[in-house]
N, C-alpha and C positions, 0 to 999 in steps of 0.2 A: 891658677895665676895669682899674682899678688903675694902678700905675706903669708908665711906659714904660722898663722895665728888663729885664734878662735873668734868667730863673729856671732853675736847673739842679738836677736831682735825680731820684730814683727815682719813677716814675709809679705811683701807687696809687689805689684807689677806696674810698669810704666810702658805706655804704648807709643812713645815718641820714636821717630825714625832716626833722629840725630839729637845731639845735646847731652851726651853722657857726661861731659866734663861739668856742665851746669848741674846735672842731677847729683853727681858725686859731692859737690860742694854746696848744695842747697841745704841750709840748716833745717828745713822742714822734714828732711829725711833722717834726722837724728833718731837713733834707736831702731832703725829698720834695715832689713836685708832686701835690697832692691833687685827685682828680676826685670831685665830689659827684654821686651818681646821681639824687638827687631833682631834678626838672626846674626848679624855681623856687627861687632862692636870693637872700637879701637883703631879703625882704618884711617882716621885723620890725626891720631896721636893726642898729645896734650900740649897746649900752648899757653903763654903767659897772660893772654888777654881775656880768657873766658872763665876765670874763676868767679864764683858768686859768694865766697866767704874765704876766710883765711886758711881753711884746711878741709880735708875730706870729712863729711858729716855722716855718711852712711855707715852702718855697722859691717856691711859686706856687700859684694856685688855678684850677681848671678847672670851668666850670659850663655848663649848657645855656642857661638864661635868667637874666639878672641884673635884679633889681627896683631901680630907682633912685628909687622913691617909697615908702619903707617906711611902714608903718602900725602904730605901737606907742607907747604912752604913755611908755615909758622910753627910747626911741631918741633918741640925740643926734647921730647922723651916719649916713651911708649906708655900706654895705659898700665901695663904690668909694672913698669918701673915706678910709676907714680903711686900705685897702690903699695908696693913694697916700701917705698920711702916713708910712708906714713903708717906702716904696720897694719894695713887693712887687708883682710883676706878676700879672695875672689874665687869663683869656681866657673869653669867653662866645660864644654862638651856634654852638657846636660840638656834634657828636653824641656826647654823653657815654655813651650806650648802646653805641655802636660801640666807643668806647675801652675801656669796661668789658668787653665781650665779648672784645676782643683780649687784654686782660690775663688774663682767666680762661682763655683758650685757650693762651696762650704764656707766662704768668707775668709778673711785674712786670719792667719794663725802664727804662733810663735815658731821660730826656727833657729837652727844652729849650724854654722859652718865650722867644721872641725876636721882635724886629722886623726881623731880618735875613732874607736869602733862605734857602729850605730848604737849598740847597747849602752856604752858609756855616754854617748851623746844624749840619749833619751833620759837617762838618769840625771845628767847635768842640767838638761833643759827644765826638768821638773822643779829644780831648786832655784832657778833664776827668776827675777821679777818680771811681771807681765808689762807690756807696753803701756796699757791704760792706767797703770798704777804709778807711773813715773812722771815727775815734773821735769820734762826735758828742756823746757825753756831756760831753766837755770843753767843748763850745760852749754847753751849756745849764745846767750845774750852777752853783749859787751860788758866788761867789768867797769868801764868808765866812759863818760860821754866824750864824743870827739866830733870835730868838724870835718866833713868830707871834702877833700880836695883832689879826688881821683884815686887816692889811696887812704886807707884808714890810719889816722894819726891821733895821738893824744890831743885832746882839746886844750888849747892854751886858755888862760884866764881871759874872759871877755871883759871889755871895758864897762865900767859902771857909770851911770848918770849920778847927778848930785842927790837924787832921791833914793839911790841904792839899787835901782833897777838896771838890768843890762841894756845898754844902748844898742839900737839897731844900726848896723853899718849902712852906708849909702853907696850906690853904684854911680860913678860919674860917667855921663854919656858923652862920647866924642873923644878925639885924640887929645893928648896932653897939650894944654894951652888953648884948645878950641872951646869956645863958649865957657871959658873958665868962670866958675862961680855962678853961672846962670841956670844950668840944667842938672839937677841931681834927682835921681829917683831911688826910693828905698827898695832894697832887695827884700823880698818876702823871706822871713825866717821860718823854715819848716822844721819842726822837731819830729824825728822818726823814733817812735817807741820800738826798740829792738827786742822783739820776742822771737827773732830768727830771721833778721832782715837779709835780703839778697842785695849784693852790691848794685845791681842794675836799677833798683829803686832809687838809690842815692845818685847814680849816674844820671838818670832821666830827670830827676828834680834839679840837679845842678845844671844840666843842659838848658833848662828853662829859666835860668837866671836866679835860682833860689840859693840862699844860704842854708845849707843842709847840716843839721846836727843830729847825730844818733845818740839815743839815750838808753841807759840800762832799763830792763823791763820793770824793775821795782821802783823806778823814780816816782816820787810822790807828785800828785796833782799840783800841790802848792809850789814845788820846785820847778815844775814845767811852766806854770803860769807866770812865775817870777822872771822867767827868761823872755817874757813879752813876745810869744810866738805869733806869727801870722796865721799858722795852721799847724795841726798835728796829724801825722799819718801813723796808723797802727799797722805794723808790718805783719807778713805771714810768719809762721813758725810751726813747731812740732807739737804733737801730743793732744791731750784731752783738755778743752777749755774749762771743764768743770774743776780742774785742779788749780786754776789761776785766779782765784778770788782776789789775791793781792794786786793783780793787774786790773781786774774788773772794777774794783773799788775806786782806783785812780781814774779810770776811763769815765766812770759815772760822774765824777766831780768836774771833768773838763767839758762834757757835752753841753752844748748851748752857749758856752762862754768863748769858744774859739772854733773855727771850722775844723771838722774832723773827717778823715777818710780812712776806712779800714779795708785791708786786703787779706783774704783767706782767714787765717786765725784772727786777724784784726777785725774782720767782719763778724766772726762768732763772738768775740769779746764785747763788741758794741751791743749785739742782740742780748747777751746775758746782762750787760750793764743796765739795760732798759727793762729787764724782767722777762726776756724770752728764754727759751730753753734750746739746748743742742742735743744731738743724738749721734751715735756711731753708725756709719754706713757699712753694709756687708763687706765690700771690698774697695770702697773709695773711688775717687776719680784721679787718675794720674796719667798724664799724657798731653799731647799737643793737638788733639782733634775733637774737642768736646763742643757741641753746638749749644749756644746760649742765646736766648731771645730777650731783647729789650722790650719790656711790656708797653712802654709809652709809644714807641715807633713801630713795633712789630718786626724790626730788623733782626736778623740772625747773625751772630758773630761766631767764628770758630776760635776757640780759646784753648790756652794751655792751663792745666790744672794739676794740683797736688794736694789733696786733702782727704782725710778719712772720717771727718765729722761734718755735720750739716746743721743748719738752723731749722727748728720746727716752726713752720709758718702759722700753725694754730695757736702758738703761744706769744706771737708778737703783740706788743702793746699798741694802744691807739696812737696814731701819728706816725708809726714806723710801717711803711708799706713795702711790699715785695716789688722790686723794680726789674729783676731779671730772673728767668727760670732756665733750668737745664732741660733741653728737649729730649734727652735720652731717658730720664727718669722723673722729671717734674720737680726736682729739688730746688730749693731757693739758691739763686746765684747772685743776688744783690738786693739791697734795701735802700730806701731813701726816706728821710723824715720830712713831714709836711711843714713843720714849724721851725726846726733847728737847722743850722748849716751842717748837714751830716748826710753822707751816703757811704755805702759799703759795697764791695764785690767779693764773691767767693773765689773767683778765678784769678789768674795771674796776668795782670795787664803789662807787667814788665818782662814776661818770659820770652826767651829766645829760641828754645829748641823746637818751637812750633811757630804759629802765626804771630806777627807783630801788629796785627790789626787794632789791638786794644790799647795802644799807648795813648790814644786820645783821652783816656780816662784821667790822665795826669793833667791835661789841659782843662778838663771840666773841674777838677779839684782846685786848680789855681785860679780859675774863673770865679769859683765860689769864694775863695780866699780874698780875691780883689774886691768883690762886691761887698763882703762883710766888713772889710777894713777901710772902706771909703764911705 
């Protein structure tokens, strides 16, 4: 299925039962061939509402059975048609359970989707770059900053104050003419460092009354702070955080000066900015059913996840505490700083192919923003 093209990348598996459109367009899957463990894929087609970025990000898709007759009122094309339109290869009719078992036993490995012979594929694979050696963030980050208004658009020039700083817009409460000039509340300006942001992060912040501005991954700390942000969110993204010192250096400079929240790769970047270390997991966490425990309350949340690297708890600096752990393998799923307005999570609070229980995290972030700015 999909395009008659070659797909090269790290072979991983995702255990979600639904959400293949989100998986396809999630920038965190850049450079990977994704195996979906649920046996039937494509049965609800592709719709205009569920994209998480501007295009397909996976290098290829591997499924057991592909449905070419979707049944859903919002569907406007098939999965096969969507893959072909963006020249992304897929393969169906293969034993995805066997592939998943192999990855669980031996760890993730590089792979190739091809129409060539197996011998030619092996030779070609040996010449291709490995996943861990590529800075994939540069391939998915926005080229220019933009304000989110439901669709990504180029950010227009923001008005400057007399001092040269960017002025923060206000939200007038009430209908036109009602309480005119009496009640104005500032909208929190949240900058999202785009190292592979999903649209739903921007949607959820906007729904909570924020002015949301996405920033290129390499934006300097000086330029971000000059925009007078109420808070900064570090997005999820693909690849090894050890290759992202140019982002880590900027993160280090904003910590403590503005409230910061990190998600997934953003969580790892914060740890590295404070002197912690990260390491690669054997086959990562990808799916919608991962149990995570909040250490402060003892409550367990079922979370959606997509990451192949983790933070080493033994290297965390003083002040940065583990706040959440994964109940499957004990890995770090969140941190919180004792003294700075800062917390991070390894899982995806914005994800939709699994539980939505964790959207409260955005409320906690905005609560921290409000407390810091008053």
